[in-house]
N, C-alpha and C positions, 0 to 999 in steps of 0.2 A: 652337501652342505645344508645345514638347518635353517629354514624357513621361518623369521620370527618377525611377526607383528607386535609395532609396541605404537602402543593408541595413546599420545600425550596431548595433549592442548598446548600446542607450542607458543601460543601468543605471550606465555607467562615465564618470567625467567626460572620457576622453579622445575618448569617442565624441560627446560633447555638444560637445565643443569640434570637432572635426571639422564636426559639423553645422552650426556656426557659418559656417565657413569657407566651407562649400558653399554656403552660403544666402547669404550676405555677395556671392558671386562672381556666382550668379543674379539678387539683386537689380540688381547693378552691371554686368552683361553681357548674358545672355541672354535674361532672365526666364521660367526653366523652370516647370512644374507639377512639383514635387518630392514625391514619396510616400515619407516613410517608413514602416520596416520593420525588426523585430526577430526575426523569424523566418529560419530557414533559407532562403535566397537560391533553393534548387532548387526549392520548392515555388510560386513565386509567377509561374511561365508569362513570364518579361520578355522572350522572344523573340515573344510576341503582344501584349502589352499595352504595353511601354516601348520607348523611343527609345534609352535611355543606361542602364547601371548604374554606381553606386559603392556598393561591396561591401567589408565586412570580410570578405574569404576565409577560413575558418576550416581548410579541407579540402582534400587534393588534387581527391576528388570534385566539391567546389562548383567548385574553379579549373577543372578537365574540363568540367564541366559547361557553364560561363559561355563558358571559349573558344569553344565549337562553337555557339552560339546567331545568329551572323550579326549581333551588334548591339554598339556600342560598351561596352566595359567598363573600369573602374580600380579596381584593388584596392588598401586602404591599409591590408593588413595584410602584416608582412614575415614570412611563412612559406618564403619561398623559391621561390615557385610562378613559374613563365614566363610571366607575364601583365602588361599593362601596369600600371604600379605606380608610387605616391606614397607613400613608405614614411620611417621615422625612418632615421636613419644610425647603426645599433645599435652599428657598431664604434665609431663617433664618441663615442657616450655611455661607450661602456667607456673610451674614451682620457679622454673630458674627468673623468669619476669620480675615474681613476688619479691625474691631475695635480692635480685640487683636493686631495685626499688625501694627496698626496705634499706640497705644499706647507704642508699643515699639520704636517708633520714626521714624521708614521708611516712605521715600518719594520716595520709587522708585518701582511698583509692577508689578509681572507679575502672569498669570493663564496659567496652563497647563491640557489638560484632552480631553475627545471627544465631537462628538456631541449629545450624547443623550437625553434627557430630562430633565433628572434631573440635569444632568453636568450643561445645558445652564442655570437653574434655579439658581444652585450655582454661575453659574459666573457674572449672573443679580442681585444677593444679594451684591456679592462683589464689582461688577464695580459700582453699583448705591452709594453704602456705602461710597466707595472712591470717586467719584464726588462729593458726599456731602462736601467732607471736603477739594475740588480743586485738588485732584490726579486722575491721569489717569491709565490704567493696558493695557499691552500687553497682547496679549495671541497665545496660540501655540494649536491648536486641532488636533487629527489623524495625529500625526506625527512619521516616524520614529524615531530609537534612532541617526541617521546622522543626520536628523533634528533637535531633540533634541541640539545634541554637537553644531550645528553651531548655534542652539539660544543661548544655553547658554554662549558660546565666545562672544555673542556681547551685554549680556546683562550686565549691569551696576552693577561695587561693589555696594554694601550695596542693593541691592533689594530683597524683599522680595518676595517668589512666593506661592501661593496658589494652591494646585494638587487638583483634584476632586475628590481623594481618596487615600489610603494609598499605594497601587499598583502603581498610577505614581508617589507618591513621592519618593518611592524606586526605581524607574526608571529613576527621575531625580535627585537622588543622586548618582546611580551609575554612571551615566555620569560625573558626577561631579570629581569621582574621578578618572575614565579613563582623564579627562582633567586636572587632579590636581588641580581644584577649590575649595578650603578649604569652609568648611562649619561648624560654622556658620559664617565665621568671612569675607568671601566674598559674600557670598549668604544664605537666611533664606530661609527654607522648610519646609511647615505645609501640611500635608494630612488631610482626612476626616475619622473617623472609629473607629479607635484607635486598628487597627487590628495589634496584637505585632508580629504576623509571618513575616509584613515587617517593623515596627516601631524596633523592637527590634534587626534586622537581621546583624546589622553592630555595630563596636565602637562608631559610631556616631546616638544615639539614635532622632528617626524623631518626632517630633513635631504632635498631631495629635486633629482632633474635636472628642470630644466624645459623640457620638449617644445615644439616648434614647431607643436601639434596645430593652431591655426585654419589657419595658414599651409599644413600639409598639405593639411586640408580645401578650402583655395583654389586649391589647384595642381591637386588631384585635380579639381575641376569645370573647371577651363581646360584640363587634358588630353583629359575625357571632351568636352568642346567642341569640341577641336580633332579629336578621332578621330570625331568624328560628321560633321566637315565636312573629311574626308582633310585636314589639316594637320600628322596628327603620325603616327609609325612604331606600330604596334599591340604591338611590342615594348618600349617605351620604359618604361624605369624610374630616377625621378626618387627622389634618397632627400637628405632633409631634416636638415643639424646640429642638436643643441640647442641651444637657448637659453644656459642657466646654470643653472648650481646655487644653488639657494635654501635658503640656512644658516639652520636650526635650532639647539634646543638640541642633539639627537642629536650633532651633530659642532661643537658650538660650544668647543672646545678644540684645544690644540696637545696632542702626543702626551707625556703624564706618564708619568715613571719615578718621581718622586719621591713616596714616602708620602706624608710629610707635607700636601705641596701636595694631591696627591689626596684626602686627608681634610678637606683644608681645602675644597676644592673641592665634596667633598659635602656638607657641611654648608651650604654656600653654596647649593646648589642645594636642600637639603632646607627652605630656611627662608627663602627669596627672599622672599615673599609678606609677610613681618614686616618690621617697620623695625629688621634688624640692625646692626651696625657691627662696626666692625674688633674692637674692644674683646670683643667677643660670640665672635670666633673665638679671640682670645688665651686667654680663659677656658676656650673650648672642648677646645682645643689644649693647654695649660699651656705653651706658649713665649714667649717674650720679642717686642715690638715686632719688634726688629730683627732678629731670625733669622727671621720670618715675612715681614718686607719683603723680605730679601735672598733667601732661598729663592725667593719669587715671583718678582723681577726675574730671578734667573740660570734658571728655567724656563721663565717665560712672557712674560718682558719687560714684564710691568706689576707694578702694587700690588696687594695686596688689594684695597684701596678701589675700585679699577678693575674686579674680578672681581665683587665684589657689582654695581656697577651695570650691570656688564655682562649679568651675570644676571636682573638686573631688566628689563631693556631686551628681554632675548629673549622675557621673558614678555608684555611689551609689546606687543612683534610678533605674537605669537598673538592677544592681543584685537585689536588694530587689524585683522589679516584676516580674524578669524571674526565679529566681532562690531560692534556700533553705539554700543557704550559711550560715554559723554563721556569727556574726557583726565583731566577732573577724577579721575571712578571710574577709570580704568586708573592714573592715577598712583598712587590710594591703593591698589588691589587690589595694585600692584609695590612697593610698600613707599616709594613716595618719599611725601614730607612735601606735595607740591602739584605743582599741573601745571606750572608755571614750571622746576621741577626737573626733571620728567620730559622736558621740550621739552630743555633743557641737555644733558642726559645721553644722551638719545637721538640727536640730530644728533652728540654726540661720536661715541658708537660705531656707528653705522647710516650717517654720513655725510648723513642727508637728516634734514627734518623729521618726526613724527609723521604729520602729515595728508597730506604726501607719499608718504609709504609704504603710508600705506592707500589713495588712489588707485590704487597699483598692483593692488589684489583686490576693486576694485568695477568 
């Protein structure tokens, strides 16, 4: 039985999904003895103890060390190292994000992240795709929280911000709270990785690009198996495109320039847990039903009543993703009078039943 060292930072959901893919390949094919490890792979003596290594290589020192051990090695971290790798197609992540936000109608864009290789590739894909449609992109790289707040205060209303990962999108969201900038009414925020630790940590669920993480783990194990048996080139690099965007409240509207509509949406977001009706909106805004209906139809293509139900459905999505609450309790929590009405509106907005939606996260 082959002994395989798997070196991953298991405190991240991305690494845990990679692990599942690696283990699935082993069960279905080679039946390896797999040894997980979270410390530096340099200190593990892989050339003596193991037949192969799958590692999230984080430095050029590690990459050079592993290239020289005369054992099969596969890298699963895109830092630009010339070593056999199965990694995310980070340029495609940027492209997918740009197209998603363009389809929302946004015309102002920004990017927040750090200066590591994979982040810069995500920025390249984002910026290039926007340029193809005639739009530019402001950037904030390696910034302190103070710099983030100063940047956000200068950012135009109805700007869509792509963050390099979900930790970054949560950081931007947190600073929006401190500045009392409403999301998504003034700014839209999109992250990468669909890490529920960050995406579901507030009343505003954070939209995120879902990566094919388990597939990357599976393909990395397959490539390692091929390398062990001399069936693959040691310079092989496989780039895996992202799956899709998981839409949550942080991007849950079109680009809004109309002040009245933005104010109405802020009210809906703040009161979505209550059984509010369109009449409550009319009282709050001091406008006629006809005016409000017309402005919503012009700017959003739907009615205020639909906007209320859509906001409730977004809250229901978060509860379905993160809890085992009964449908009756979810309906009550979201402001629906009964589960039957939740089912009807959820299917209308999301295109699937609540039960089927929940299965995607189990």
